[in-house]
N, C-alpha and C positions, 0 to 999 in steps of 0.2 A: 675456166667456165665449167660450171658443174653439169650434170646429166639433165637435170630439170630444165635449165635455161637452153642448153643445146637443143633438146628435143622440142622445146616450145618454139625457138627461132625456126627450126627446120619444119615445123608444122605450119608456121605463119608463111614462110616462103612457099611451100607447097599449096597452100590456100590461095596465095596471091596468083600464083601460075595457073591453078585451076579456074579461078575467077576470070583472069584474063582470057584463058582459052574459051570459056563459056561465053563470055561477051563477044568474042571474035566469031564464034559460030552461031551466034544469035539464040542461044539456048537461055531463054529468060529465066525458066524455072530453075536451072542449075546455077545460074549466076546469083539468083536470090539465096540459094541454099549455101553457096560458097561465100557470099557476103556475110550471111549470118555466122558461119563458122569463123571467118576472118574478124568479125566484130568480137565474138566471144573469146578468141584467141588474144587479141589485142587487150581486151579488158582484164584477162587473166594475167597477162604480162605486166600491165600497169600495177595490178594488185600485189604482184611480187617483186615490183622494182626492176623489171627486165627492160632494158633500154632496147627499143626497136628502131632501127635506121628507117629514115624515110623512104617509102616506096612510091611507085608509079601508079598504084592501084588505089 
């Protein structure tokens, strides 16, 4: 796995964790921000052929 792929997958995992935490604490604004970040990262992964394993978020 190259550095780009590893970094992207790490950022996706962090965004999923942050989104879950925001939802659990009722921080709607942060949840929106994190969802936007996650959407962007997933789009970037798709554009570069990076396979993302299904998550619970």
